[in-house]
N, C-alpha and C positions, 0 to 999 in steps of 0.2 A: 329809029322807029319811035312810035308814040309811047311805048311802054305798055302797061296793062290798064284796063279800065278800073276805076274805083268810084265809090259814091261820095258825094260832097253835098252838104246842106240838107235841110229838112225835106226838100222836095226830091232828093235822091238823084239830082241831075248828074250824069256821068262826066267825069273829068279824066284826063290821061295823066297817070302818075308814074314816076320812075323812082324806085327805092324809097328813101326817106322823104321824098317830096310829098308823099301821101300824108305824112304828119303835118307838114306845112299847109297843105291844101285843107286839111281838117280844121286847122286853127284859123285860116283865112276865110273859109267858106262856112264854118260852123259845124257843130256836131249834130247828130240826131237829137231830138228833144230830150233834155234832161242830162246829157252827158257833159261833164265838166271838161274844160280845156287843159288837161294835163297830159304829159307825154305818155304815161302808162295807159290812160284812158284812150288816147289816140291810137296807140299800138294795139290795144285789145279790140278796138273798133275795127282796125285793119284785119285782125285775126278773124273776127266774126264775119266780116264781108268776104274775105279770101277763102274761108273754110265753110261757107254756106251755113252760117249759124242759125238761120231761120229754120233749117231742117234738122238741127241737133235734137237728140232725144230729151235732153234736159238743158235748159238755158235761162233759168230764173235770174231776173234782174239785169241781164246783159243790156247795155246801152242805156241804163237808168241810173243817173247819179254817178258817183265815182265807184270804180271797181272795188276799192277797199272799204269805203264808207257804206256802200249799199250791198255788200256781200254777193258779188256776181258768182254764179255757179262756176266751178272749176278754177277759181282764182283765189289764191291765198296770199295774205299780206302780213307785214310786220312793220310797225312804225309808219303806217300810211303808204308804204311802198309795196308793189307787187313783188313777191318772192317766189311764187310758184304758179305755173299755169298747167293745169291737168285736164286737158280736153281729150279724155281717153274713152274709147268705146262709146262714142256719142253719135255716130253716124256722120262725122265730119268728112267733108270731101272738098277737093280743090287743092290749092298749093299753099305751102307755108310762106307767109309774107316776109319779105326782107326786113320789115319794120320791127320784127321780133328782136333784132340786134340792138334796139334802142332801150330794152328793159334793163336799166342800169343795176338793179338790185336782185335780179332773178337768180335763184340757185337751182331751180328744177323746172325743166320743160318736159311734159309727158303728153305726147300726142299719139300714143300707141293704140292699136286695134281700131283703126278708122279706114277710110278710103282716100288717103291723101296721096296726091300725085306730084310730079315735078321733081325737082332736085332739092338737096339740103342747101339752104342759103349760106353763102360764104360769110354773110353778116353775122352768123352765129359766133364767129370768131371774136366778135366784139364783146361777148358776154363774159367778162372776166370773173364774175362771181359764180358762174354756172358750175355745179357739182354733178348734176344728173341730167342726161339727155336720153330720153326713151322715145324712139320713133318706130318701134317694131310693129309688124303686121299692118303695113300700109302698102302702097304701090309706088314707092319712091324709086327714082332712076338716077343714072349718072354716077359720078365718083364722089367719094368723101372729100369735101373741100379741105385743102391743106390749112386753111385758116383755123380749123378746129384745133390745130396744134398750139394756138395761142391760149387755150383754155387750161391754164396751169392748175386750177382747182378741180378739174373734172375727175371724178372717181368712178363714174358709171356711164358707159356709152352703149346703148342697146339699139342695134340696127337690124335685128333678125327679121326674116321674112319680108324682104323688099327686093327690088331688082337693081341694087347698087352693084357696080362693077368697077373694073380698073384695079389699081394697086392701092394699098393703104399708104397714105402719104407718110414719109419719114417723120414729119413734124408730129403726126398723131401717134406713130409708133413710139416716139421718144417720150411721150407723156407717161406719168405714173398712174395709169388707169387701173384701179383694182378689179373692175369687172367690165370687160369689153366683149359683147356678144354679137355675132353676125353669122348668118347662114347664107350670105350672098356669095357671088362668084368673084374672086379677086385673082389677079395675075401678078407675077413678079415676086 
């Protein structure tokens, strides 16, 4: 298939992207006016597009300059790197982009209390510095990806109030997660 549509260039002409190809497309086609060509900025631009950022309740400075240098709402940084994304209770809707797996220094992802649909991207398993993942009170479907078992630093996983089903992967059960909350239906 073609993948999913994403935006490319100042004119917003649609291009078809698969996974991290969106980051390459952003670099090749250019970012919206003022956004620097860094991986973190490209990833967060994908978040904004995929989660309908133009409809968020608060979104100051998004897509203007760098996320760390220009203090984008819901983004926290250390040493010029994105360490937390907290798009919570903001009216976000759509699906979590796979590009989030490219945030090399992120320790916290908080996307709770929104209207996010789709599945948890398996690419989240690439986030080796992730300590907290909060996706509660959304409309997520499917199973917990076994790739989350790669998150050896994860101490909190909150998936409450979604429609996640199936069994909890053994790889995830084997993690030393201090706080794992879910009110979903699991089997096995």
